[in-house]
C-alpha positions, 0 to 999 in steps of 0.5 A: 500500499501506499503511504497515503493509504490504508487498504493492502493490495495483493501483489502476486497470486503465489511465489514460491521463493523468498524473493519477489520483483513487484511491478506497476508502481507510480515512479516517485511514490512511497509505499509500504510492503508485507509478506505472508508465509501459506501453507496447506493449512492456510495463511500465516500473519504478515511481516511489515517493512518499518521504512517507506520505500520510494519507487525510483530508478537506481541511484549511483554517485555521479561522475567526477566534475570536469574542467577545473580550473585555476582563476585569481591566486593571491598569497593566501587565496586560490580562485577554482571553477569547474564544469558538473559532471556529465553523468549525475548518477540518476539524481541532481547533485546536491553540492560540491567538495573541495580538496586540497593537497600541500606538497611538502619537498622536504619530507618531513610532513605527511602529505594528505588531502583535506577538504577546503570547504567548511559548508557545501559549495552549491556553485562551480567556483570556490576561492580557497583561503587560509592558504599559506603564501610561499606553499605548493598545492594542488586542488581537486573537487568531488560532486555529491548526490544522495548516493553519496560523493563521486570520485575526485575530478583530475587534479590542477597543480601543484602552483605556489600560492603568491600574489599575481601581477598582470597589466591590465587588459579590456574586452570591449564591443566596438559598436552599439545600436540602440533604440531611444528609450532603452537601457544601455548596458555597455560591459567591459571584460577587465583583467588585471592584477592589482585590480586596475582603476576604471574611467569612462570617456566620452566624445561627440559622434563627429569629434571623436578627439574631443573627450571628457569624463562621463558625468555619473547620475540617475541617468548614467552609472557605473558598475564595477563586478568581480572581472567586469565594468558596466556603464548603465544608461537607464532610459536612453536618449538621442544625445546619449550618442557618442564614442564611449572609452573606457580606461584601465590603469594599474602599476603594470600599465594602462589598457583603453578601448573605444565603443560607438553608441548609437541611440535611434530616435525621433529627428530634431526640427527642420531648419528654419526659417520657412521660406513662402516661395509663392504667394496666392489667394487660395495657396501658398508654396513653402519651403524648409531645410532638413533637420540636422539630427535625423535620429540616426534613420532616414527622414521619410516624410514630413508633417505639415499642419497649420492654424489661422493666426488668431486660433490655437488648433492645429490643422492637418495638411498632410504627411506625404511631402518627401521633398522640402517644398510644399504647396498648401491648397485650400486657403482662405483669401485675406486670412493669415495663417501659421505653418509648421513642419515635422520631420518624421522617421521610421521611429516616430515624429520629431519636434516642430519648426513654426513659420512667421505668420502670412495672409492669402493674398495675390501678389500678381496680374495676368501676363501681357501678350507674347511677341508675334509668333513665327511658323516653321517647318510646314508640310501638307498637314502640319506647321510648327509655331515658335514664339517667345515669353512675354516681356511682363509675367504679371508678377508671377512665373509663367505657367503655360501657353493657349495656341489658336489658329484660324484660316485667312478666309475665316474669322473664328479662332480656334484653340490648338491643344487641350492642355496648357503649353509647357514653357521652355527656357530658350523660346516655345515652339510646338507643332500643329497638326491635322492640316488641311493641304493648300489652306492658309493659316494664321496663329496667336499665343496667350500665356498663363500665370497663377492670376488667370490668361493674358491677351493674345499675342499679334496673329503670325504672318500667313502660311501655306499648308503644302510640303517644302521644296529643297534640292537634294541631298548628295549622291553616294558614287564610287568608281567601279572599274578604270582603263587608262583612258576611261572611268566607270562610275556608280552611285546610289541616289541621295538619302533626301531627294529635299521633297521633290522626285530627282529628275536627273544627275550630273557627273563632274570630274577634272584633271588634278591641278585645273580648276574647272570642272567638267560636267556631263548631265545624264538620268541613270546611276551608271556612267562611263567617263571616257577621252581621259588622258593616260598617266593623269590623275582625275577627281569625279563627284556627282550631283542629282537634280529636282524641281528645286535645283542642283543639290550638294555634290557627292565626291568619289574619296579615291583620286584615280591615276589613269593606267590599265588596272591590275586585278587579281584573278578571282574564281566563282563556280556557278550556283549548280556546282559546289565544291563536290559534284556527284554524277551517274556513270553515262552523265555529263560531267559540267563544271562551269566557273566564271573567271575574272581579273586584269589582265584577263587571266589565262586559264587551265584545268588539270585532274589529279594534278595531271593532264585531263581525260582524253574525253574532256572538253573545254568551253570558254567565253569572255567570262567564264571557263567550263569542263565537260565530259560527256558519257562519264565513267567511273575512270573519270572521277577525281579532284579537278582543279582550275587555275587562272594566272595574271600579272596581278597573281594565281588563284586556284579551285578545287572540285571533287567529282565523284562518278556513280557507277554499278559495281564491279566483279565480286572478289575471287576466289568464289569458293564451294562447299558441299554441306549435305546432300540438298545444300551447299555453302558459296563464299566470295570477297567484296568487289574492289570497285562498289561503284562509289556507293556502298554494296547493297546487296548480292544477287546468286543464281544457279544452273544444273551443268547439264543445262544452260538456263540460270535460275535465281536463287536469292535477292537478299544477300548482304554478307559475303556467304551464303547457303543455297538451299533445295539441291537435288542429290547427285546433281552438279551445279555451277553458280554465279554472284552479282553484287548490287549498289543504288545504282543497279546491278554489276557483272556475274562472277561464276564458279570455276568448276561444277559441285556435286550434290551428295552427302559429306564424306568422313573417315571411317570408325575404328576396324572391329574384334581384331583377334590373333588366329595362328603364331608361329616362331616368326609370323603371327595371323590376324583377322578382323571385322569392318568398322561400324560406321564407314565414313558415308563411302565404300572401304578403300584398303586396310592398313595393319602396323605393328611394335615392339613392346616397350616401343612408342612407335607403330610402323606400317606392316601392309605395303599394297592396297588390302582389302581382305579382313585376314592377313600373316605377319612374316619375318618377326 
């Protein structure tokens, strides 16, 4: 039963031994147990446990602590730290015991481990005190749970107890960024023996050398711990931003570290004063400068409010402006207003900047009339109107213009633009479209400012809507050829025809050194200038002519010397000929090549660097050379080369000619082999000439030796062997084979001798029942029976052999053909 209950629960139905494992207990619950003995007469009285028992897993002492380290050492104390054991033994570690061993180098004092702590050590650090200065000590730690202490940890030491000294050192973060209103802890880790004196300094963000001591109060305080120094700033403000420096000083030296603190918050007020860029009866445009302090975050927008000067309530205007200028609309004429502006970032809205009171009123009038406009770029359906700003803008900048037009025969002015035309710095122009060709128009302009629309300008001079006509642009000429007395000119028409069709051209030329140009009028875009002097230098140019007159000249860039032109040979094959041509045997090989050059080159043909075949014919014209071979053969294929030469050099052109034909005869020898009594095997080699196309098939035919007619065997053989079936036993046959490609079938190759179809013949089996019938002192008589199988042919003879016992080699006894199955060996 558990300790809180009174009823006993039977655990087991029967148990024959004096021990038993009680199952199904609740972990952590405390129980009492009792046992009663039983025999055949009944159950005896119980024996109860005196102490309560807790149901839990077995508990063992913990493992020893790990990573025991020595910290600060003075002349009479040592600071230790360690890590808890990896295994607590099944129960939490309740405390630790620290032990030390003092070394005695003299051997006079017995060395033993002693516990250093008078009270239980619950943390993983401990300072051992009351040590003897100059003594040499070793330390260890034990962990304790309810099962008892652990084995001791690994020892540290031995070390000599004395004051340690070291210069100061500081660990400090270099940068920290916080939001305004949060508590800031700047923690510096300090090392140094003796413990150094610590000083905090602060400098403005943009003046890092202007450092001053930090003043400690309720807002800023300094907290010094065992090995740290913390600068605590409560409810941080924007002006806490700065460069903080901590300096540590002891007898052995000085150390310092800097940290930049950035406190992010709302921006400061914009920089004033607020300027009134424009004042109207119903709106004002105000401008300002960004705040000097953006709160450490980008300004996202500005909040603008207004109020009438005689009231106290502010009214929101907008929070959308991102630039430092805004036009406040919906003001009441004659009312006096005050405006204020606040910058905003992601942390909130900053302090306001207020303006001086200002009254909503008009300070200007409508603008005066612009000067009389002019008209340019006239076409049949459009004109461009140009004008300048009026001399008087009415005291307000010109914001736009209205442009009007009318036909000279009408009286009503019509507005051209739907929206006001924007002003331009160097005069205003506007293209008017949708005009009627042949009509005459006038235009006038009115300027617009904040006060309204001013009076119109004087009407422009009348302008007729038609396409303008001008002389054409220059052609683009080039010299295509020349001789010692003539030049061939070609040119492309001008890009611009001046609005009128080009009706002709003027070709001009002059000898170098002369001033006067000679001219010839023509209509086409080609001309040959003749009658020029050999050896002289000439310039050439061409002008286009239209209804508006003669255009600018287009000049040939090079000066031409009058002499016969030398042009290296050039060869171009006809479109029907490529670098490779394929012709069927019996067809025509025709290679047409266009040859050019000056002087005209000499042309020669060759095949495989040798003379052309006798069947080849050369046909020549003024511009071409053709090689023709009619009824061509396989032997005509090869590498044909055309060579053109003149004083300017030489040029080669090579053409591969393939002539396709039926394949040649199959390779010899053509072999036959008797397989069975109704079949034979044929084998042969591929033709030496496949006709220029791969062999696709072999055709096999047969005939009996006493017949003349050939009979097909098969038409689908792709290898160099075949088995012919369906032959007649005892008949003799001839066979012939022809190769085939995509062009056709080649000539037949016949077997040289007939083949007789019969069963194949092999050697016979061994004779049977060899016996000795009679023996004398120099002879032996032997008999035997025929073999069971004669190999497919009659037995023609028997061979009898003998050997002496002890010898390996048999010797032939019979010399003549012997058909009898009895023989006497004599001379033994």
